[in-house]
C-alpha positions in Angstrom: 44.0 97.2 155.3 42.8 93.6 155.9 41.2 91.2 158.3 42.2 87.6 157.9 39.0 86.1 158.8 36.5 88.8 157.7 38.2 89.0 154.1 37.0 85.6 153.3 33.4 86.8 153.6 33.8 90.1 152.2 33.2 90.8 148.3 36.0 93.3 148.6 38.7 90.6 149.1 37.3 87.1 148.7 37.8 86.7 144.9 41.5 87.7 145.4 41.9 84.9 148.1 40.1 82.3 145.9 42.4 83.1 142.9 45.5 83.5 144.9 45.1 80.2 146.7 44.1 78.2 143.6 46.7 75.4 143.2 49.3 77.2 145.4 50.1 77.8 149.0 49.2 81.2 150.3 50.6 82.9 153.4 48.9 86.1 154.4 49.1 88.3 157.5 47.2 91.6 158.8 49.7 94.3 159.1 50.2 95.7 162.7 47.2 97.8 163.8 44.7 96.0 161.5 42.6 92.9 161.5 43.6 90.1 163.9 47.1 91.7 164.6 47.8 93.7 167.6 46.0 97.1 167.6 47.8 98.5 170.7 50.9 99.7 168.7 53.1 102.8 168.3 52.6 104.6 165.0 53.8 102.4 162.1 57.2 102.8 160.3 58.6 101.2 157.2 61.2 99.5 159.3 58.4 98.1 161.6 56.4 96.9 158.5 59.6 95.2 157.1 60.3 93.5 160.5 56.8 92.1 160.5 57.3 90.6 157.2 60.6 89.1 158.2 58.9 87.6 161.2 56.1 86.1 159.1 58.5 84.6 156.6 60.7 83.0 159.4 57.7 81.8 161.4 56.2 80.1 158.3 59.6 78.4 157.5 59.7 79.7 154.0 62.9 79.3 151.9 62.3 80.7 148.5 58.9 82.1 147.5 57.0 84.6 145.4 56.2 87.9 147.0 52.9 89.8 146.6 52.6 93.4 147.7 49.4 95.4 147.4 49.2 99.3 147.8 51.8 100.1 150.7 52.7 96.4 150.9 54.4 96.8 147.6 56.9 99.1 149.2 57.5 96.6 152.0 57.9 93.9 149.3 60.5 95.9 147.5 62.4 96.7 150.6 62.4 92.9 151.5 63.3 91.7 148.1 66.2 94.1 147.9 67.5 92.9 151.5 66.9 89.1 150.9 67.5 88.6 147.2 68.3 84.9 147.9 64.9 84.2 149.3 62.5 86.0 146.9 62.0 84.2 143.7 59.5 86.7 142.0 57.7 89.9 143.0 54.2 90.9 142.0 53.1 94.4 142.8 49.6 95.7 142.5 48.6 99.3 143.0 51.8 99.8 144.7 54.2 102.8 144.9 57.9 103.4 145.8 57.6 106.9 146.9 54.8 108.4 149.1 52.7 111.5 148.2 54.6 113.8 150.5 58.2 112.9 149.4 59.8 116.0 147.8 56.4 117.5 147.5 56.5 121.3 147.0 52.7 121.7 145.8 51.0 123.3 148.7 47.6 122.1 147.3 48.5 118.5 147.2 49.9 118.8 150.7 46.7 120.3 152.0 44.6 117.7 150.2 46.6 115.0 151.8 46.3 116.4 155.3 42.5 116.7 154.8 42.1 113.2 153.8 44.3 112.0 156.7 42.3 114.2 159.3 39.0 113.0 157.8 40.1 109.5 158.6 40.6 110.3 162.2 37.0 111.7 162.4 35.1 109.5 160.1 36.8 106.2 159.3 34.2 103.4 159.5 31.3 105.7 160.3 28.1 105.0 158.7 27.8 108.6 157.5 27.1 109.4 153.9 29.7 112.2 153.7 32.6 110.3 155.1 31.5 107.1 153.2 31.5 109.1 150.1 35.0 110.6 150.7 36.7 107.2 151.1 34.7 104.8 149.1 34.5 107.0 146.0 38.4 107.0 145.9 39.0 103.5 146.5 36.3 102.0 144.2 34.5 104.9 142.4 32.9 102.5 140.0 31.7 99.9 142.6 28.2 98.8 143.1 26.2 99.6 146.1 26.9 96.2 147.6 30.7 96.8 147.2 30.4 100.3 148.7 28.5 98.8 151.7 31.1 96.0 152.1 33.9 98.5 152.0 32.3 100.6 154.7 31.9 97.4 156.8 35.5 96.5 156.1 36.8 100.0 157.5 34.9 99.4 160.8 36.1 95.7 161.0 39.8 96.1 160.1 41.1 99.0 162.3 40.4 102.3 164.3 40.1 105.8 162.8 43.4 106.8 164.6 45.4 103.8 163.2 43.9 104.3 159.8 45.1 107.9 159.8 48.5 106.8 161.1 48.9 104.4 158.2 47.8 107.1 155.7 50.4 109.4 157.2 53.1 106.7 156.8 52.2 106.0 153.4 52.7 109.6 152.5 56.4 109.5 153.7 57.5 106.2 152.3 60.6 106.2 150.0 62.0 103.0 148.7 63.3 104.3 145.4 66.9 103.2 146.4 65.7 99.6 147.4 63.6 99.3 144.3 66.6 99.9 142.1 68.3 97.0 143.9 65.7 94.4 143.4 66.9 91.6 141.2 63.9 89.2 141.2 61.8 89.2 138.2 59.0 91.7 139.0 55.6 92.2 137.6 53.9 95.7 138.3 50.1 95.9 137.8 48.3 99.1 138.2 44.9 100.5 137.1 45.4 103.4 134.6 42.8 105.4 136.3 43.5 104.6 140.0 42.3 107.5 142.0 44.3 106.4 145.2 47.7 105.9 143.8 48.4 107.6 140.5 50.3 105.7 137.9 52.6 108.5 136.7 56.2 109.9 136.6 56.2 110.3 140.4 55.2 106.7 141.1 57.2 104.2 139.2 58.0 101.0 141.1 59.0 99.6 137.6 62.4 101.2 138.3 63.3 98.0 139.9 65.8 96.4 137.7 63.6 93.2 137.0 60.6 95.1 136.6 58.0 94.5 133.9 55.1 97.1 133.9 51.5 96.0 133.0 49.0 98.9 133.4 45.6 97.3 133.7 43.1 98.4 131.1 41.4 101.6 132.4 40.3 100.3 135.8 39.6 102.8 138.5 38.7 100.3 141.0 41.2 98.9 143.5 39.2 95.8 144.1 38.4 94.5 140.6 40.9 94.2 137.8 42.1 91.6 135.3 45.5 92.2 137.2 44.3 89.5 139.7 44.3 86.8 137.1 47.6 87.9 135.4 49.3 88.1 138.8 48.2 84.6 139.7 49.3 83.2 136.4 52.7 84.8 136.8 53.2 83.2 140.3 54.1 79.6 139.8 52.7 77.8 142.9 54.8 79.3 145.7 53.7 80.7 149.0 53.3 84.4 148.8 53.3 86.5 151.9 50.8 89.3 151.1 51.5 92.7 152.6 
């Protein structure tokens, strides 16, 4: 979840933007329901997210470019790269997944945990309440400083509403682009923190199944903000505009 203007002033995202725009063109957009994009929307779907990326690429007049996908944006990037192989030069995925938590999930404990997390977003997303703050921030950046935790809480309030946040979480649980991932032909770099507590890097989440994939687990990072992956991904992308999901 992003906010095109606020991100430049936030320690959560600013270092990403500085590195990604160094010596290259960078095209970003806020996903629907977030930041400067329209908040008055129907619940998100993968098809809607893919259409939004198609619209941004066409509006920017891009021909061939490198494509970066972070978190659920990685699923959208894989779907786009599979559909438009002639337009995508390289793919970089960070903290991404090709199959949501609820796809083929039979463990009732996992299902209940996920529903609790989603319901908690509807109640407490962005609230300056220690309990809710601990619930969300401790998962996204458990090793973060107090400054980062405060910035992340502020980011929640700025980027979207509690209801939209819950809808996005619900959609992430149902995403399945395993078929599309297998169709991607562009060289693909997959970066992931080994100890990521939001999206586990394990046998149920392997975007590296894409045929051009090169996996690069990032040290032992548990922090979805701070990782050597940022520098690695920037060095791998050679100066093209990169729509960031």
